[in-house]
All heavy atoms as an XYZ file, in Angstrom:
687
protein
N     -54.372    -30.471     29.222
C     -53.132    -31.035     29.488
C     -53.100    -31.847     30.742
O     -53.622    -31.309     31.793
C     -52.248    -29.834     29.588
C     -50.946    -29.921     28.833
S     -49.725    -28.679     29.154
C     -50.052    -27.635     27.779
N     -52.525    -32.968     30.700
C     -52.583    -33.774     31.888
C     -51.242    -33.547     32.669
O     -50.313    -32.856     32.180
C     -52.734    -35.265     31.524
C     -51.590    -35.772     30.707
O     -50.843    -35.009     30.327
O     -51.549    -37.027     30.585
N     -51.090    -34.024     33.813
C     -49.919    -33.773     34.659
C     -48.647    -34.437     34.061
O     -47.542    -33.847     34.184
C     -50.101    -34.418     36.111
C     -51.045    -33.628     36.887
O     -51.263    -32.473     36.602
N     -51.671    -34.217     37.902
N     -48.730    -35.425     33.367
C     -47.604    -36.060     32.726
C     -46.995    -35.296     31.552
O     -45.770    -35.119     31.469
N     -47.856    -34.658     30.837
C     -47.361    -33.662     29.693
C     -46.828    -32.478     30.349
O     -45.704    -32.012     29.881
C     -48.607    -33.326     28.936
O     -49.225    -34.447     28.351
C     -48.046    -32.405     27.681
N     -47.461    -31.813     31.434
C     -46.890    -30.730     32.037
C     -45.501    -31.013     32.708
O     -44.571    -30.200     32.649
C     -47.821    -30.183     33.097
C     -47.501    -28.921     33.831
C     -47.346    -27.791     32.738
C     -48.600    -28.540     34.905
N     -45.420    -32.117     33.308
C     -44.222    -32.587     33.950
C     -43.066    -32.813     32.898
O     -41.858    -32.577     33.186
C     -44.421    -33.918     34.725
N     -43.386    -33.129     31.698
C     -42.370    -33.229     30.659
C     -41.986    -31.996     30.093
O     -40.889    -31.679     29.729
C     -42.951    -34.249     29.533
C     -42.018    -34.579     28.433
C     -40.776    -35.180     28.968
C     -42.800    -35.350     27.398
N     -42.946    -31.018     29.959
C     -42.721    -29.659     29.397
C     -41.851    -28.749     30.305
O     -41.065    -28.039     29.773
C     -43.973    -29.044     29.013
C     -44.688    -29.614     27.849
S     -46.220    -28.784     27.389
C     -45.544    -27.257     26.809
N     -41.955    -28.943     31.436
C     -41.183    -28.158     32.432
C     -39.703    -28.313     32.241
O     -38.985    -27.222     32.097
C     -41.563    -28.211     33.851
C     -40.587    -27.609     34.829
C     -43.014    -27.795     34.081
N     -39.093    -29.464     32.222
C     -37.652    -29.607     32.017
C     -37.206    -29.201     30.632
O     -36.158    -28.607     30.460
C     -37.468    -31.123     32.219
C     -38.597    -31.644     32.823
C     -39.730    -30.746     32.588
N     -38.135    -29.459     29.663
C     -37.870    -28.997     28.256
C     -37.656    -27.530     28.207
O     -36.742    -27.009     27.624
C     -38.861    -29.592     27.196
C     -38.683    -31.061     27.174
C     -38.651    -28.995     25.818
C     -39.787    -31.758     26.330
N     -38.631    -26.882     28.728
C     -38.544    -25.314     28.858
C     -37.332    -24.798     29.561
O     -36.672    -23.875     29.135
C     -39.796    -24.818     29.423
C     -41.045    -24.839     28.438
C     -42.318    -24.360     29.211
C     -40.853    -24.109     27.128
N     -37.066    -25.599     30.633
C     -35.838    -25.156     31.424
C     -34.640    -25.423     30.596
O     -33.692    -24.535     30.672
C     -35.865    -25.935     32.657
N     -34.514    -26.253     29.743
C     -33.366    -26.474     28.865
C     -33.320    -25.528     27.729
O     -32.289    -25.277     27.149
C     -33.288    -27.944     28.376
C     -33.046    -28.992     29.440
C     -33.175    -30.411     28.881
C     -31.673    -28.866     30.003
N     -34.468    -25.175     27.265
C     -34.522    -24.220     26.093
C     -34.119    -22.745     26.466
O     -33.677    -21.976     25.585
C     -36.017    -24.326     25.453
C     -36.335    -25.532     24.661
C     -37.784    -25.348     24.182
C     -35.398    -25.644     23.502
N     -34.329    -22.437     27.670
C     -33.975    -20.953     27.998
C     -32.539    -20.706     27.867
O     -32.109    -19.740     27.222
C     -34.442    -20.663     29.559
C     -36.028    -20.645     29.493
C     -33.850    -19.391     30.012
C     -36.607    -20.596     30.916
N     -31.590    -21.587     28.339
C     -30.171    -21.270     28.101
C     -29.846    -21.382     26.558
O     -28.962    -20.632     26.067
C     -29.408    -22.439     28.869
C     -30.434    -22.926     29.752
C     -31.762    -22.733     29.182
N     -30.449    -22.188     25.913
C     -30.163    -22.339     24.424
C     -30.578    -21.023     23.771
O     -29.967    -20.412     22.857
C     -30.943    -23.541     23.847
C     -30.914    -23.566     22.276
C     -30.418    -24.854     24.298
N     -31.732    -20.545     24.124
C     -32.265    -19.195     23.610
C     -31.272    -18.098     23.922
O     -31.053    -17.147     23.142
C     -33.679    -18.868     24.110
C     -34.204    -17.673     23.630
C     -34.441    -17.684     22.154
C     -35.598    -17.401     24.337
N     -30.743    -18.113     25.234
C     -29.813    -17.068     25.628
C     -28.516    -17.152     24.845
O     -28.084    -16.170     24.423
C     -29.414    -17.208     27.171
N     -27.970    -18.364     24.580
C     -26.814    -18.521     23.844
C     -27.076    -18.018     22.333
O     -26.295    -17.264     21.766
C     -26.326    -20.042     23.864
C     -25.830    -20.269     25.233
C     -25.244    -20.203     22.718
C     -25.652    -21.861     25.472
N     -28.208    -18.427     21.775
C     -28.520    -17.984     20.443
C     -28.577    -16.466     20.276
O     -28.110    -15.863     19.278
C     -29.748    -18.641     19.960
C     -30.200    -18.299     18.609
C     -29.696    -18.826     17.456
C     -31.151    -17.297     18.129
N     -30.324    -18.294     16.327
C     -31.238    -17.328     16.789
C     -32.036    -16.453     18.901
C     -32.033    -16.440     16.088
C     -32.760    -15.576     18.184
C     -32.858    -15.604     16.788
N     -29.269    -15.860     21.308
C     -29.388    -14.360     21.218
C     -28.097    -13.682     21.368
O     -27.770    -12.688     20.672
C     -30.288    -13.931     22.432
O     -31.527    -14.638     22.376
C     -30.515    -12.479     22.533
N     -27.191    -14.311     22.244
C     -25.813    -13.724     22.421
C     -25.027    -13.807     21.015
O     -24.314    -12.920     20.641
C     -25.063    -14.288     23.526
C     -23.795    -13.789     23.880
C     -23.037    -14.436     24.999
O     -23.471    -15.540     25.490
N     -21.994    -13.917     25.551
N     -25.253    -14.955     20.533
C     -24.507    -15.219     19.185
C     -24.990    -14.245     18.083
O     -24.199    -13.699     17.354
C     -24.768    -16.647     18.720
C     -24.205    -17.014     17.486
N     -22.819    -17.063     17.343
C     -24.745    -17.270     16.281
C     -22.575    -17.482     16.013
N     -23.675    -17.489     15.385
N     -26.268    -14.015     18.044
C     -26.793    -12.989     17.056
C     -26.323    -11.678     17.329
O     -26.005    -10.848     16.380
C     -28.362    -13.072     17.159
C     -28.976    -14.381     16.658
C     -28.611    -14.599     15.155
O     -28.690    -13.765     14.299
N     -28.273    -15.836     14.852
N     -26.244    -11.290     18.638
C     -25.648     -9.897     18.893
C     -24.189     -9.846     18.512
O     -23.860     -8.790     17.949
C     -25.747     -9.712     20.462
C     -25.402     -8.211     20.864
C     -25.583     -8.057     22.423
N     -26.734     -8.592     22.941
C     -26.599     -9.436     24.063
N     -25.523     -9.816     24.561
N     -27.745     -9.974     24.503
N     -23.353    -10.840     18.698
C     -22.010    -10.773     18.269
C     -21.880    -10.667     16.712
O     -21.050     -9.988     16.204
C     -21.220    -12.087     18.712
C     -20.896    -11.972     20.232
C     -20.139    -13.235     20.616
C     -19.897    -13.179     22.080
N     -19.110    -14.314     22.484
N     -22.740    -11.380     16.036
C     -22.793    -11.362     14.610
C     -23.130     -9.929     14.095
O     -22.425     -9.387     13.248
C     -23.786    -12.297     13.873
C     -23.230    -13.790     14.119
C     -24.092    -12.112     12.458
C     -24.271    -14.811     13.679
N     -24.088     -9.262     14.708
C     -24.384     -7.924     14.346
C     -23.301     -6.944     14.714
O     -23.118     -6.007     13.926
C     -25.715     -7.425     15.038
C     -26.898     -8.122     14.492
C     -27.107     -8.005     12.984
O     -26.892     -6.871     12.478
O     -27.489     -8.982     12.261
N     -22.567     -7.161     15.737
C     -21.487     -6.310     16.098
C     -20.397     -6.438     15.021
O     -19.769     -5.423     14.736
C     -20.874     -6.588     17.468
C     -21.768     -6.166     18.621
C     -21.374     -6.809     19.968
O     -20.231     -7.356     20.039
O     -22.026     -6.494     20.965
N     -20.048     -7.602     14.621
C     -19.029     -7.731     13.545
C     -19.581     -7.202     12.234
O     -18.736     -6.596     11.647
C     -18.844     -9.262     13.405
C     -18.117     -9.811     14.694
C     -17.996     -9.648     12.140
C     -18.065    -11.460     14.656
N     -20.765     -7.316     11.847
C     -21.254     -6.630     10.748
C     -21.216     -5.146     10.810
O     -20.753     -4.509      9.844
C     -22.660     -7.026     10.483
C     -22.928     -8.464      9.958
C     -24.352     -8.709      9.580
N     -24.446    -10.089      9.174
C     -25.635    -10.820      9.235
N     -26.690    -10.203      9.782
N     -25.710    -12.043      8.936
N     -21.507     -4.635     11.917
C     -21.473     -3.079     12.137
C     -19.972     -2.563     12.043
O     -19.735     -1.632     11.423
C     -22.017     -2.749     13.422
N     -19.064     -3.351     12.660
C     -17.645     -3.033     12.599
C     -17.182     -3.087     11.144
O     -16.424     -2.180     10.697
C     -16.777     -3.985     13.470
C     -15.710     -3.311     14.192
C     -15.025     -4.236     15.103
N     -16.056     -4.875     15.927
C     -15.854     -6.108     16.390
N     -14.774     -6.862     16.103
N     -16.831     -6.757     17.122
N     -17.557     -4.069     10.425
C     -17.060     -4.306      9.009
C     -17.625     -3.185      8.177
O     -16.980     -2.610      7.417
C     -17.546     -5.575      8.499
O     -17.330     -5.733      7.159
N     -18.957     -2.836      8.345
C     -19.538     -1.711      7.670
C     -18.900     -0.403      7.906
O     -18.642      0.374      7.048
C     -21.034     -1.662      7.924
C     -21.926     -0.661      7.187
C     -21.731     -0.978      5.738
C     -23.322     -0.743      7.564
N     -18.532     -0.188      9.292
C     -17.942      1.018      9.560
C     -16.486      1.172      8.956
O     -16.087      2.239      8.505
C     -17.726      1.095     11.173
O     -17.103      2.111     11.528
N     -15.735      0.040      8.831
C     -14.402      0.096      8.225
C     -14.624      0.340      6.682
O     -13.833      1.088      6.092
C     -13.743     -1.285      8.398
C     -13.245     -1.479      9.902
C     -12.742     -2.825     10.075
O     -12.671     -3.669      9.200
O     -12.470     -3.125     11.360
N     -15.556     -0.297      6.111
C     -15.917     -0.077      4.677
C     -16.233      1.385      4.556
O     -15.741      1.946      3.438
C     -16.960     -1.034      4.212
O     -16.640     -2.350      4.464
C     -17.305     -0.876      2.687
N     -16.974      1.854      5.306
C     -17.385      3.389      5.118
C     -16.191      4.275      5.277
O     -16.074      5.292      4.543
C     -18.495      3.689      6.138
C     -19.895      3.235      5.798
O     -20.059      2.707      4.586
N     -20.789      3.133      6.732
N     -15.270      3.942      6.222
C     -14.104      4.775      6.456
C     -13.298      4.718      5.214
O     -12.764      5.662      4.696
C     -13.392      4.319      7.727
N     -13.127      3.583      4.572
C     -12.289      3.399      3.439
C     -12.892      4.163      2.177
O     -12.146      4.835      1.545
C     -12.136      1.941      3.050
C     -11.253      1.074      4.069
C     -11.339     -0.424      3.768
O     -12.087     -0.865      2.879
N     -10.575     -1.152      4.471
N     -14.215      4.064      2.124
C     -14.843      4.817      1.009
C     -14.705      6.249      1.154
O     -14.494      7.039      0.263
C     -16.357      4.388      0.919
N     -14.821      6.793      2.402
C     -14.663      8.237      2.726
C     -13.219      8.694      2.437
O     -13.029      9.736      1.809
C     -14.983      8.542      4.242
N     -12.256      7.829      2.754
C     -10.820      8.139      2.457
C     -10.686      8.255      0.928
O      -9.878      9.097      0.426
C      -9.933      7.040      3.064
N     -11.120      7.270      0.184
C     -11.052      7.350     -1.246
C     -11.704      8.577     -1.910
O     -11.134      9.195     -2.737
C     -11.564      6.099     -1.886
C     -10.685      4.868     -1.835
C     -11.264      3.714     -2.540
N     -12.370      3.234     -1.648
C     -12.727      2.033     -1.567
N     -12.414      1.098     -2.339
N     -13.819      1.705     -0.758
N     -12.866      8.906     -1.404
C     -13.577     10.100     -1.789
C     -12.791     11.332     -1.571
O     -12.711     12.219     -2.436
C     -15.000     10.114     -1.155
N     -12.211     11.425     -0.433
C     -11.382     12.533     -0.059
C     -10.237     12.710     -0.979
O      -9.824     13.696     -1.374
C     -10.962     12.457      1.411
C     -10.190     13.744      1.808
C      -9.821     13.746      3.305
O     -10.047     12.705      3.988
N      -9.266     14.767      3.750
N      -9.582     11.519     -1.214
C      -8.438     11.471     -2.169
C      -8.857     11.981     -3.537
O      -8.059     12.704     -4.196
C      -7.787     10.173     -2.172
N      -9.880     11.503     -3.967
C     -10.396     11.919     -5.352
C     -10.723     13.380     -5.289
O     -10.483     14.064     -6.376
C     -11.654     11.059     -5.744
C     -11.370      9.545     -6.108
C     -12.644      8.821     -6.290
C     -10.466      9.540     -7.338
N     -11.352     13.943     -4.355
C     -11.669     15.266     -4.257
C     -10.389     16.183     -4.359
O     -10.393     17.194     -5.006
C     -12.541     15.695     -2.941
C     -13.854     15.213     -2.977
C     -14.698     15.461     -1.701
O     -14.059     16.020     -0.817
O     -15.794     14.934     -1.542
N      -9.336     15.691     -3.621
C      -8.089     16.387     -3.606
C      -7.541     16.413     -5.056
O      -6.964     17.441     -5.579
C      -7.092     15.855     -2.622
C      -7.492     16.063     -1.207
C      -6.571     15.371     -0.252
O      -5.520     14.850     -0.545
O      -7.028     15.414      0.903
N      -7.665     15.277     -5.719
C      -7.049     15.182     -7.074
C      -7.828     16.178     -8.104
O      -7.265     16.786     -8.892
C      -7.147     13.823     -7.521
C      -6.165     12.844     -6.852
C      -6.215     11.386     -7.348
N      -5.699     11.387     -8.624
C      -5.677     10.218     -9.424
N      -6.005      9.177     -8.922
N      -5.104     10.273    -10.601
N      -9.221     16.202     -7.862
C     -10.020     17.057     -8.665
C      -9.528     18.478     -8.439
O      -9.584     19.245     -9.346
C     -11.484     16.865     -8.510
C     -12.347     17.849     -9.099
C     -11.827     15.372     -8.909
N      -9.408     18.837     -7.222
C      -9.028     20.248     -6.857
C      -7.645     20.583     -7.537
O      -7.473     21.631     -8.077
C      -8.900     20.459     -5.451
C     -10.170     20.705     -4.724
C      -9.893     21.171     -3.256
N     -11.063     20.732     -2.450
C     -11.054     19.678     -1.696
N      -9.996     18.998     -1.468
N     -12.170     19.217     -1.018
N      -6.690     19.620     -7.470
C      -5.435     19.843     -8.095
C      -5.488     20.035     -9.728
O      -5.059     20.899    -10.205
C      -4.426     18.585     -7.848
O      -4.320     18.472     -6.431
C      -3.142     18.859     -8.506
N      -6.400     19.185    -10.272
C      -6.570     19.170    -11.687
C      -7.292     20.565    -12.054
O      -6.961     21.243    -13.043
C      -7.432     18.131    -12.208
C      -6.721     16.748    -12.210
C      -7.716     15.587    -12.521
C      -5.599     16.725    -13.230
N      -8.250     21.030    -11.189
C      -8.960     22.269    -11.503
C      -7.844     23.487    -11.323
O      -7.992     24.361    -12.106
C     -10.075     22.489    -10.437
C     -11.238     21.698    -10.667
C     -12.291     21.722     -9.520
O     -11.978     22.208     -8.472
O     -13.480     21.401     -9.813
N      -7.014     23.336    -10.347
C      -5.987     24.346    -10.205
C      -5.057     24.468    -11.413
O      -4.711     25.569    -11.954
C      -5.243     24.177     -9.000
N      -4.765     23.261    -11.977
C      -3.870     23.291    -13.116
C      -4.695     23.830    -14.348
O      -4.053     24.641    -15.121
C      -3.413     21.767    -13.391
C      -2.458     21.251    -12.389
C      -2.810     21.639    -14.840
C      -2.214     19.740    -12.444
N      -5.887     23.407    -14.544
C      -6.633     23.845    -15.755
C      -6.838     25.393    -15.679
O      -6.851     26.052    -16.723
C      -7.877     23.085    -15.861
C      -8.843     23.702    -16.844
C      -7.548     21.638    -16.272
N      -7.176     25.925    -14.510
C      -7.482     27.238    -14.301
C      -6.231     28.101    -14.218
O      -6.382     29.393    -14.218
C      -8.506     27.536    -13.219
O      -7.828     27.064    -11.979
C      -9.750     26.868    -13.388
N      -5.098     27.534    -14.078
C      -3.822     28.347    -13.931
C      -3.622     29.020    -15.187
O      -3.655     28.529    -16.347
C      -2.798     27.357    -13.525
C      -1.518     28.101    -13.211
O      -1.406     29.311    -13.143
O      -0.436     27.368    -13.162
N      -3.140     30.260    -15.137
C      -2.828     31.134    -16.251
C      -1.768     30.567    -17.142
O      -1.831     30.661    -18.365
C      -2.555     32.590    -15.893
C      -3.739     33.315    -15.194
C      -4.862     33.364    -16.193
C      -6.004     34.091    -15.536
N      -7.201     34.095    -16.247
N      -0.749     29.994    -16.456
C       0.429     29.390    -17.228
C       0.044     28.192    -18.010
O       0.524     28.012    -19.111
C       1.478     29.040    -16.282
O       1.020     27.956    -15.407
N      -1.118     27.530    -17.570
C      -1.626     26.480    -18.490
C      -2.273     27.009    -19.774
O      -2.033     26.558    -20.844
C      -2.615     25.718    -17.643
C      -3.220     24.524    -18.534
C      -2.648     23.332    -18.689
C      -4.494     24.628    -19.107
C      -3.194     22.349    -19.398
C      -5.049     23.707    -19.864
C      -4.395     22.537    -20.003
O      -4.982     21.520    -20.790
N      -2.910     28.129    -19.613
C      -3.523     28.748    -20.769
C      -2.487     29.133    -21.812
O      -2.647     29.085    -22.905
C      -4.397     29.963    -20.288
C      -5.271     30.462    -21.477
O      -5.783     29.742    -22.234
O      -5.412     31.722    -21.434
N      -1.457     29.881    -21.168
C      -0.324     30.280    -22.065
C       0.246     29.130    -22.749
O       0.519     29.203    -24.026
C       0.722     31.050    -21.222
C       1.985     31.298    -22.062
C       0.136     32.371    -20.609
N       0.537     28.028    -22.139
C       1.083     26.837    -22.792
C       0.184     26.264    -23.857
O       0.732     25.944    -24.924
C       1.371     25.767    -21.750
N      -1.075     26.286    -23.630
C      -1.965     25.811    -24.679
C      -1.984     26.743    -25.846
O      -2.167     26.434    -27.065
C      -3.354     25.591    -24.169
O      -3.947     26.809    -23.697
N      -1.891     28.114    -25.641
C      -1.893     29.112    -26.751
C      -0.577     28.913    -27.496
O      -0.628     29.023    -28.777
C      -1.952     30.524    -26.147
C      -3.200     30.890    -25.577
C      -3.323     32.175    -24.867
O      -2.365     32.864    -24.739
N      -4.541     32.576    -24.428
N       0.606     28.708    -26.735
C       1.785     28.491    -27.561
C       1.707     27.245    -28.424
O       2.077     27.162    -29.515
C       3.045     28.280    -26.610
C       3.252     29.747    -25.873
C       4.250     27.782    -27.128
C       4.228     29.540    -24.657
N       1.167     26.120    -27.866
C       1.017     24.953    -28.562
C       0.036     25.143    -29.840
O       0.366     24.641    -30.935
C       0.374     23.846    -27.793
C       0.396     22.488    -28.352
C       1.774     21.886    -28.780
O       2.738     22.281    -27.959
O       1.945     21.277    -29.777
N      -0.987     25.985    -29.672
C      -1.919     26.264    -30.797
C      -1.127     27.001    -31.839
O      -1.330     26.856    -33.076
C      -3.038     27.166    -30.403
N      -0.273     28.028    -31.450
C       0.563     28.741    -32.410
C       1.506     27.846    -33.134
O       1.769     27.889    -34.365
C       1.321     29.771    -31.755
C       0.450     31.060    -31.249
C       1.370     31.924    -30.386
C      -0.145     31.791    -32.364
N       2.069     26.913    -32.538
C       3.048     25.960    -33.133
C       2.224     25.146    -34.173
O       2.828     24.973    -35.338
C       3.593     24.987    -32.068
C       4.749     25.562    -31.298
C       5.416     24.506    -30.368
N       6.369     25.152    -29.483
C       6.547     24.651    -28.235
N       5.945     23.595    -27.781
N       7.397     25.284    -27.598
N       1.110     24.671    -33.787
C       0.222     23.865    -34.717
C      -0.040     24.722    -35.880
O       0.011     24.200    -37.103
C      -0.984     23.292    -34.000
O      -0.568     22.667    -32.872
C      -1.704     22.487    -34.878
N      -0.431     25.993    -35.793
C      -0.797     26.713    -36.970
C       0.367     27.128    -37.759
O       0.370     27.104    -38.988
C      -1.572     28.059    -36.440
O      -0.616     28.862    -35.705
N       1.539     27.299    -37.112
C       2.720     27.508    -37.906
C       3.182     26.238    -38.691
O       3.541     26.355    -39.846
C       3.952     27.820    -36.924
C       3.866     29.258    -36.423
O       3.166     29.983    -36.820
O       4.650     29.468    -35.302
N       3.027     25.087    -38.141
C       3.272     23.847    -38.878
C       2.316     23.726    -40.052
O       2.674     23.376    -41.227
C       3.177     22.602    -38.014
C       4.272     22.659    -36.950
C       3.159     21.337    -38.772
C       4.221     21.584    -35.764
N       1.079     24.052    -39.869
C       0.113     23.987    -40.917
C       0.415     24.947    -42.061
O       0.398     24.645    -43.294
C      -1.361     24.259    -40.492
C      -1.719     23.041    -39.516
C      -2.341     24.375    -41.571
C      -3.073     23.275    -38.808
N       0.789     26.169    -41.724
C       1.189     27.180    -42.628
C       2.448     26.833    -43.411
O       2.564     26.971    -44.599
C       1.430     28.563    -41.991
C       0.222     29.245    -41.873
C       0.429     30.801    -41.421
N      -0.267     31.043    -40.150
C       0.149     31.444    -39.077
N       1.375     31.679    -38.846
N      -0.673     31.504    -37.951
N       3.463     26.207    -42.706
C       4.735     25.825    -43.414
C       4.438     24.655    -44.360
O       5.118     24.556    -45.389
C       5.728     25.510    -42.444
O       5.402     24.384    -41.734
N       3.524     23.860    -44.183
C       3.297     22.683    -45.066
C       2.508     23.171    -46.304
O       2.508     22.515    -47.310
C       2.511     21.575    -44.372
O       1.325     22.063    -43.823
C       3.260     20.875    -43.202
N       1.791     24.242    -46.149
C       0.931     24.690    -47.314
C       1.884     25.512    -48.364
O       1.586     25.629    -49.529
C      -0.064     25.744    -46.769
C      -1.210     25.001    -46.152
C      -2.372     25.988    -45.717
C      -3.512     25.215    -45.064
N      -4.564     26.223    -44.592
N       2.980     25.954    -47.895
C       3.848     26.705    -48.795
C       4.626     25.782    -49.719
O       4.896     25.015    -50.138
C       4.881     27.590    -47.928
C       4.161     28.486    -47.159
C       5.145     29.395    -46.328
O       6.246     29.059    -46.185
N       4.657     30.384    -45.655
């Protein structure tokens, strides 16, 4: 490398350092925005999952409730009475 090439490269490198710093800062901001967005998405998914779990618990309580069983037995009796009355 001769002195002319070295003299040209020093200012170019001096100008590239701030460009690299700006690019690095920009990349960091992009990653922060992505992380925030992902965090919000995860929070929404967790809230939906919790709401679905609550609904399933409610449905389980309804299905396992004794009064539900009685209601289904009454309905079965009505159905069998209707079938018997149509056969006569």
